[in-house]
C-alpha positions as CSV (number, residue, x, y, z in Angstrom):
1,M,18.9,11.7,23.8
2,D,17.8,8.4,22.2
3,N,15.3,8.6,19.4
4,F,12.9,6.0,18.1
5,F,15.7,4.2,16.2
6,G,17.9,3.8,19.2
7,G,20.3,6.6,18.4
8,M,21.0,5.7,14.8
9,N,22.0,8.5,12.5
10,L,19.6,8.2,9.6
11,Q,21.2,11.0,7.5
12,G,24.2,8.8,6.7
13,N,22.3,5.5,6.4
14,Y,21.4,5.4,2.7
15,A,20.2,1.8,2.7
16,L,17.7,2.5,5.4
17,N,16.5,5.7,3.6
18,I,16.0,3.7,0.4
19,L,14.1,1.0,2.3
20,F,11.8,3.7,3.8
21,A,11.3,5.3,0.4
22,L,10.5,1.9,-1.3
23,S,8.0,0.9,1.5
24,F,6.3,4.3,1.1
25,V,5.9,3.9,-2.7
26,W,4.8,0.2,-2.3
27,S,2.2,1.1,0.4
28,T,0.9,4.2,-1.4
29,A,0.5,2.3,-4.7
30,W,-1.5,-0.5,-3.1
31,K,-3.5,1.9,-0.9
32,G,-4.5,4.0,-3.9
33,L,-5.6,1.0,-6.0
34,G,-7.5,-0.5,-3.0
35,L,-9.2,2.8,-2.1
36,W,-10.1,3.5,-5.8
37,N,-11.7,0.0,-6.2
38,A,-13.6,0.2,-2.9
39,A,-15.0,3.6,-3.8
40,K,-15.9,2.5,-7.3
41,N,-17.7,-0.6,-5.9
42,K,-19.4,1.4,-3.2
43,Q,-17.9,-0.7,-0.4
44,Q,-17.7,2.0,2.3
45,Y,-16.6,-0.2,5.1
46,W,-13.6,-1.5,3.2
47,F,-12.8,2.1,2.1
48,V,-12.8,3.3,5.7
49,A,-10.8,0.3,6.9
50,M,-8.1,0.8,4.3
51,L,-8.0,4.5,4.9
52,I,-7.4,4.2,8.6
53,I,-5.4,0.9,8.9
54,N,-1.8,1.0,7.6
55,T,-0.4,-2.4,6.9
56,L,2.2,-1.7,4.2
57,G,-0.3,-2.8,1.5
58,I,-1.3,-6.2,3.0
59,L,-4.9,-5.3,3.8
60,E,-5.3,-3.7,0.3
61,I,-3.8,-6.7,-1.4
62,V,-6.1,-9.1,0.5
63,Y,-9.1,-6.9,-0.4
64,L,-8.2,-6.6,-4.1
65,F,-7.6,-10.3,-4.7
66,R,-10.2,-11.8,-2.3
67,F,-13.0,-9.5,-1.2
68,A,-13.5,-6.9,-3.9
69,T,-16.8,-7.1,-5.8
70,K,-14.7,-7.5,-9.0
71,R,-11.6,-9.3,-7.9
72,L,-8.2,-8.3,-9.4
73,T,-6.3,-10.9,-11.3
74,I,-2.6,-11.1,-11.9
75,K,-3.2,-10.5,-15.6
76,E,-5.1,-7.3,-14.9
77,L,-2.4,-6.2,-12.4
78,L,0.4,-6.8,-15.0
79,S,-1.6,-4.8,-17.6
80,L,-1.9,-1.9,-15.1
81,V,1.8,-1.9,-14.5
82,K,2.6,-1.9,-18.2
83,R,0.3,1.0,-18.9
84,G,1.4,3.1,-16.0
């Protein structure tokens, strides 16, 4: 029986497993940062949109750098990465 991946055996495909894990971490980090900022700035519509729509972090990045009440800068992002 064919599965979603066209019959590929994912147990032996370490590169694909790593890619899935990295995309999960990437998406979760941006989603958390976006949701936290939207909640802090009381932007309910952005919060709901980011909660429901999964775009591998693209919607969250656009929100944080363009539409947030207090926009995120590259300098602030780098300081967050260094701290955490």
